[in-house]
Each structure stands twice: as C-alpha cells, then as structure tokens.
GUROFI-680481 format. One record per residue: residue number from 1; x, y, z of N, C-alpha, C, O in turn; residue in three letters; chain. Coordinates in nm, 3 decimals. Each point is the difference from the previous one (the first is absolute). Example, Ala and Ser with C-alpha at 12.3 -4.5 7.8 and 13.67 -1.06 7.14 Angstrom:
residues 2
- num;n_c1;n_c2;n_c3;ca_c1;ca_c2;ca_c3;c_c1;c_c2;c_c3;o_c1;o_c2;o_c3;residu;chaine
- 1;1.319;-0.569;0.780;-0.089;0.119;0.000;0.090;0.120;0.000;0.104;-0.002;0.066;ala;A
- 2;-0.139;0.107;-0.138;0.082;0.119;0.006;-0.077;0.109;0.073;0.051;0.111;0.017;ser;A
***
This chain:
residues 97
- num;n_c1;n_c2;n_c3;ca_c1;ca_c2;ca_c3;c_c1;c_c2;c_c3;o_c1;o_c2;o_c3;residu;chaine
- 1;-3.109;0.707;0.321;0.065;0.107;0.035;0.162;-0.024;-0.048;0.071;-0.101;0.002;met;A
- 2;-0.047;0.231;-0.044;0.154;-0.005;-0.046;0.077;0.050;0.097;-0.032;0.110;0.045;gln;A
- 3;0.144;-0.177;0.007;0.076;0.003;0.129;0.103;0.153;-0.076;0.014;0.037;-0.117;ser;A
- 4;0.027;0.004;0.215;0.098;0.115;-0.039;0.165;-0.032;0.025;0.035;-0.051;0.106;leu;A
- 5;0.048;0.078;-0.194;0.131;-0.037;0.022;0.076;0.135;0.084;-0.054;0.110;-0.007;gln;A
- 6;0.168;-0.125;0.077;0.036;0.077;0.067;0.057;0.104;-0.117;0.035;-0.044;-0.110;pro;A
- 7;-0.027;0.203;0.145;0.052;0.093;-0.131;0.140;0.003;0.047;0.036;0.030;0.114;met;A
- 8;0.052;-0.071;-0.234;0.135;0.035;0.023;0.055;0.163;0.023;-0.040;0.095;-0.067;gln;A
- 9;0.121;-0.088;0.157;0.061;0.140;0.037;0.024;0.067;-0.138;0.029;-0.074;-0.094;pro;A
- 10;-0.038;0.218;0.071;0.043;0.049;-0.119;0.102;0.130;0.044;0.001;0.050;0.113;val;A
- 11;0.080;-0.009;-0.217;0.081;0.105;0.023;0.018;0.079;-0.124;-0.045;-0.044;-0.106;phe;A
- 12;0.111;0.166;0.112;0.010;0.083;-0.125;0.174;-0.008;-0.045;0.106;0.021;0.059;lys;A
- 13;-0.145;-0.058;-0.186;0.116;-0.010;-0.045;0.080;0.133;-0.037;-0.042;0.114;0.024;asp;A
- 14;0.173;-0.148;-0.093;0.083;0.116;-0.009;-0.053;0.084;-0.138;0.043;0.108;-0.043;glu;A
- 15;-0.143;-0.186;-0.009;-0.086;0.102;-0.118;-0.107;0.058;0.020;-0.059;0.073;-0.079;asn;A
- 16;0.015;-0.114;0.228;-0.126;0.082;0.055;-0.112;-0.099;-0.031;-0.115;0.042;0.017;gly;A
- 17;0.135;-0.192;-0.068;-0.116;-0.116;-0.038;0.010;-0.044;0.164;0.097;-0.015;0.075;ile;A
- 18;-0.257;0.001;-0.053;-0.002;-0.116;0.111;-0.015;-0.111;-0.029;-0.096;-0.012;-0.075;ile;A
- 19;0.149;-0.087;0.101;0.035;-0.107;0.002;-0.053;-0.125;0.136;-0.020;0.044;0.113;arg;A
- 20;0.007;-0.148;-0.133;-0.013;-0.110;0.088;0.170;-0.024;0.047;0.088;0.007;-0.087;phe;A
- 21;-0.056;-0.035;0.219;0.128;-0.033;0.039;0.023;-0.133;-0.043;-0.075;-0.093;0.029;lys;A
- 22;0.214;0.078;-0.122;0.047;-0.103;-0.051;0.007;-0.100;0.138;-0.033;0.044;0.110;pro;A
- 23;0.081;-0.186;-0.130;0.048;-0.089;0.097;0.107;-0.029;-0.060;-0.018;-0.031;-0.118;asn;A
- 24;0.144;0.028;0.162;0.134;-0.038;-0.034;0.030;-0.152;-0.004;0.104;-0.039;-0.052;ala;A
- 25;-0.189;-0.042;0.105;-0.007;-0.135;-0.018;-0.045;-0.037;-0.123;0.072;-0.056;-0.083;ile;A
- 26;-0.198;0.087;0.064;-0.067;-0.013;-0.145;0.077;0.041;-0.106;0.025;-0.083;-0.087;val;A
- 27;0.035;0.247;0.072;0.064;0.021;-0.068;0.137;-0.089;-0.016;0.026;-0.028;-0.117;asn;A
- 28;0.059;-0.020;0.212;0.103;-0.108;-0.049;-0.011;-0.112;-0.054;0.082;-0.060;-0.070;his;A
- 29;-0.226;0.018;0.115;-0.062;-0.134;-0.064;-0.040;0.055;-0.173;0.044;-0.067;-0.093;leu;A
- 30;-0.108;0.160;0.072;0.015;0.028;-0.127;0.098;0.049;-0.069;-0.026;0.009;-0.120;leu;A
- 31;0.133;0.027;0.153;0.104;0.034;-0.049;0.102;-0.090;-0.051;0.087;0.024;-0.084;asp;A
- 32;-0.120;-0.160;0.165;0.102;-0.128;-0.009;-0.113;-0.053;-0.111;0.058;-0.047;-0.098;arg;A
- 33;-0.175;0.042;0.088;-0.083;-0.053;-0.087;-0.005;0.016;-0.150;-0.023;-0.079;-0.091;ala;A
- 34;0.059;0.240;0.096;0.061;0.058;-0.125;0.085;-0.031;-0.089;-0.006;0.016;-0.122;arg;A
- 35;0.129;-0.083;0.219;0.073;-0.037;-0.066;0.025;-0.156;0.002;0.111;-0.050;-0.022;ile;A
- 36;-0.218;-0.015;0.048;0.030;-0.160;-0.019;0.018;-0.063;0.156;-0.029;-0.119;0.010;gly;A
- 37;0.070;0.183;0.101;0.037;-0.055;0.107;-0.109;-0.028;0.105;-0.095;0.078;0.002;leu;A
- 38;0.098;-0.188;0.094;-0.068;0.009;0.102;0.042;0.022;0.145;0.116;0.038;0.014;arg;A
- 39;-0.173;-0.052;0.072;0.040;0.002;0.136;-0.100;-0.072;0.082;-0.102;-0.045;-0.052;thr;A
- 40;0.132;0.031;0.196;-0.111;-0.066;0.095;0.019;0.079;0.120;0.092;0.082;0.009;asp;A
- 41;-0.176;-0.103;0.086;-0.033;0.074;0.126;0.106;-0.014;0.079;0.023;0.095;0.076;leu;A
- 42;0.058;-0.200;-0.072;0.113;-0.004;0.080;0.140;0.131;-0.056;0.069;0.068;0.075;asn;A
- 43;-0.067;-0.071;-0.212;0.094;0.096;-0.040;-0.047;0.160;0.055;0.074;0.086;0.047;val;A
- 44;-0.242;-0.077;-0.073;-0.049;0.142;0.049;0.040;0.011;0.131;0.068;0.096;0.034;ile;A
- 45;-0.109;-0.203;0.067;0.035;0.023;0.117;0.115;0.027;0.075;0.011;0.004;0.122;gly;A
- 46;0.093;0.016;-0.228;0.145;0.009;0.012;0.049;0.127;-0.005;0.095;0.050;0.060;ala;A
- 47;-0.197;0.011;-0.168;0.029;0.121;-0.061;-0.044;0.138;0.095;-0.094;0.002;0.080;met;A
- 48;0.174;0.097;-0.108;-0.061;0.117;0.086;-0.098;0.070;-0.068;0.022;0.075;-0.095;asp;A
- 49;-0.156;-0.106;0.156;-0.129;0.066;-0.049;-0.036;0.093;0.155;0.058;-0.020;0.107;phe;A
- 50;-0.155;0.111;-0.128;-0.059;0.072;0.107;-0.086;-0.069;0.057;-0.051;-0.097;-0.055;ser;A
- 51;0.015;0.143;0.197;-0.118;-0.117;0.065;-0.142;0.049;-0.047;-0.104;-0.060;0.027;val;A
- 52;0.109;0.153;-0.086;-0.143;0.025;-0.081;-0.006;-0.083;-0.117;-0.108;-0.056;-0.022;asp;A
- 53;0.228;0.033;-0.077;-0.040;-0.066;-0.100;0.004;-0.139;0.030;-0.045;-0.073;-0.088;asp;A
- 54;0.100;0.007;0.221;0.000;-0.129;-0.010;-0.153;-0.027;0.072;-0.060;-0.101;-0.037;arg;A
- 55;-0.001;0.187;0.137;-0.133;-0.026;0.039;-0.106;0.010;-0.104;-0.083;-0.091;-0.006;glu;A
- 56;0.076;0.215;-0.097;-0.064;-0.015;-0.096;0.038;-0.124;-0.104;-0.099;-0.063;-0.039;gln;A
- 57;0.192;0.031;0.002;-0.001;-0.127;-0.077;-0.030;-0.158;0.086;-0.037;-0.102;-0.058;phe;A
- 58;0.059;0.111;0.181;-0.068;-0.122;0.023;-0.163;0.013;-0.015;-0.074;-0.094;-0.029;ala;A
- 59;0.031;0.233;0.056;-0.181;-0.008;0.004;0.009;-0.027;-0.144;-0.031;-0.117;-0.019;gln;A
- 60;0.065;0.187;-0.107;-0.023;-0.058;-0.132;0.015;-0.130;-0.021;-0.087;-0.056;-0.068;leu;A
- 61;0.177;-0.008;0.110;0.017;-0.147;-0.040;-0.096;-0.101;0.087;0.018;-0.122;0.000;ile;A
- 62;-0.130;0.195;0.079;-0.073;-0.063;0.061;0.045;-0.094;0.113;-0.040;-0.116;0.008;gly;A
- 63;0.128;0.176;0.083;0.025;-0.047;0.098;-0.088;-0.029;0.120;-0.049;0.108;0.032;tyr;A
- 64;0.017;-0.177;0.027;-0.114;-0.053;0.120;0.001;0.129;0.081;0.107;0.061;0.000;ser;A
- 65;-0.203;-0.013;0.065;0.027;0.100;0.076;0.066;-0.047;0.131;0.084;0.067;0.059;val;A
- 66;-0.128;-0.187;-0.018;0.055;-0.096;0.144;0.152;-0.014;-0.041;0.078;0.023;0.093;ser;A
- 67;-0.032;-0.050;-0.191;0.138;-0.026;0.007;0.087;0.158;-0.078;0.123;0.006;0.000;gly;A
- 68;-0.183;0.076;-0.042;0.048;0.139;0.025;0.051;0.043;0.118;0.119;0.029;0.012;phe;A
- 69;-0.192;-0.022;0.071;0.041;0.030;0.127;0.136;-0.086;0.063;0.071;0.053;0.086;gly;A
- 70;-0.050;-0.157;-0.126;0.129;-0.074;0.035;0.128;0.056;-0.090;0.115;-0.017;0.042;asp;A
- 71;-0.140;0.083;-0.167;0.110;0.045;-0.092;0.074;0.085;0.123;-0.057;0.064;0.088;leu;A
- 72;0.201;-0.079;-0.107;0.098;0.095;0.086;-0.010;0.125;-0.017;0.006;0.066;0.104;ser;A
- 73;-0.023;0.003;-0.224;-0.001;0.097;-0.063;-0.108;0.107;0.019;0.029;0.119;-0.008;tyr;A
- 74;-0.147;-0.162;0.032;-0.133;0.041;0.017;0.002;0.083;0.150;0.031;-0.045;0.111;val;A
- 75;-0.068;0.161;-0.142;0.002;0.084;0.118;-0.138;-0.022;0.059;-0.105;-0.031;-0.057;arg;A
- 76;0.134;0.060;0.209;-0.137;-0.037;0.097;-0.122;0.078;-0.074;-0.080;-0.076;-0.054;glu;A
- 77;0.062;0.173;0.047;-0.123;0.105;-0.023;-0.040;-0.061;-0.153;-0.119;0.009;-0.030;glu;A
- 78;0.187;-0.055;-0.042;-0.064;-0.095;-0.124;-0.059;-0.097;0.043;-0.118;-0.012;-0.032;thr;A
- 79;0.173;-0.075;0.108;-0.067;-0.121;0.061;-0.121;0.018;0.057;-0.088;-0.083;-0.020;ile;A
- 80;0.068;0.193;0.099;-0.121;0.054;0.086;-0.107;0.048;-0.114;-0.118;-0.004;0.033;ile;A
- 81;0.148;0.047;-0.158;-0.065;0.090;-0.098;-0.071;-0.145;-0.087;-0.113;0.002;-0.048;lys;A
- 82;0.214;-0.130;0.039;-0.056;-0.104;-0.077;-0.067;-0.121;0.083;-0.067;-0.092;-0.048;ala;A
- 83;0.093;0.107;0.154;-0.090;-0.086;0.095;-0.133;0.034;0.029;-0.099;-0.073;0.004;asp;A
- 84;0.109;0.222;0.020;-0.154;0.082;0.013;-0.093;-0.042;-0.113;-0.118;-0.028;0.022;arg;A
- 85;0.182;0.024;-0.166;-0.072;-0.014;-0.110;-0.028;-0.120;0.004;-0.115;-0.022;-0.039;leu;A
- 86;0.171;-0.068;0.071;-0.014;-0.152;0.020;-0.113;-0.033;0.083;-0.084;-0.077;-0.046;ala;A
- 87;0.068;0.128;0.174;-0.093;-0.014;0.060;-0.155;0.060;-0.027;-0.112;-0.045;0.025;ala;A
- 88;0.151;0.145;-0.075;-0.130;0.080;-0.098;-0.091;-0.118;-0.098;-0.122;-0.011;-0.007;tyr;A
- 89;0.207;-0.056;-0.051;-0.002;-0.114;-0.094;-0.082;-0.124;0.057;-0.102;-0.053;-0.042;phe;A
- 90;0.182;0.024;0.151;-0.038;-0.100;0.074;-0.136;0.028;0.042;-0.066;-0.103;0.016;lys;A
- 91;0.001;0.215;0.008;-0.117;0.040;0.062;-0.114;-0.007;-0.091;-0.115;0.002;0.045;glu;A
- 92;0.141;-0.012;-0.186;-0.069;-0.011;-0.107;-0.023;0.146;-0.050;-0.107;0.013;-0.059;gly;A
- 93;0.172;0.086;0.068;0.017;0.116;-0.071;0.062;-0.013;-0.124;0.100;-0.070;-0.019;his;A
- 94;-0.163;0.145;-0.078;0.099;0.042;-0.123;0.019;0.154;-0.026;-0.073;0.082;0.057;glu;A
- 95;0.165;-0.047;-0.140;0.060;0.096;-0.042;-0.110;0.002;-0.125;-0.044;-0.100;-0.057;leu;A
- 96;0.010;0.235;0.031;-0.081;0.006;-0.145;0.007;0.104;-0.048;0.063;0.090;0.057;ser;A
- 97;-0.128;-0.070;-0.181;0.032;0.133;-0.066;-0.143;0.098;0.028;-0.006;0.115;-0.042;thr;A
***
C-alpha cells in the first residue's frame, strides 16, 4: 500500500494560474542556497515567518508528532489534528491510495 501525502494548499496567482502555496521558509533557504549561503534553524526561528509557514516547515523536515505539539508557534487545532493522525496510525491503520 502506498501512503498519501497531505495535499498542500493551492491558490490562483495574478495570471490566473493555479499554484501550490509556497512556503516562505523553504523559499528563504532556496534563495540563500542559490548564492552559496547557509543558515540554521536558530536563525530561522528568530525570523518573522507566518505560523502557517512554521507549522508546515516543521512537518516537512520530519519533526516528531509528539515534539510538534511542544513547539511554541503551533496552534492547538493543528496539534489536535496531528495527534489524531498519530493515534490512527498507532491503531495499525494506514492511509492508502
């Protein structure tokens, strides 16, 4: 069985093209990499990014679900969703295509 990844949000850009919503933190890292600069999570933590981007970034880098709930910027409703999904998997269920 193949597991499904969560679908990223989409939006319509100024040209009417439907795109996946970019993550500002990932774009920041890509921009720095293009010019040969590196950064670390402490630097990112001190920067002004939206809660949406922070929550998504933590998920994208593989943060543990149990640790995710301890991050200061994660919203309660996001913690509840992640905990429900983790409980579902602990019960032996899988998401499949």
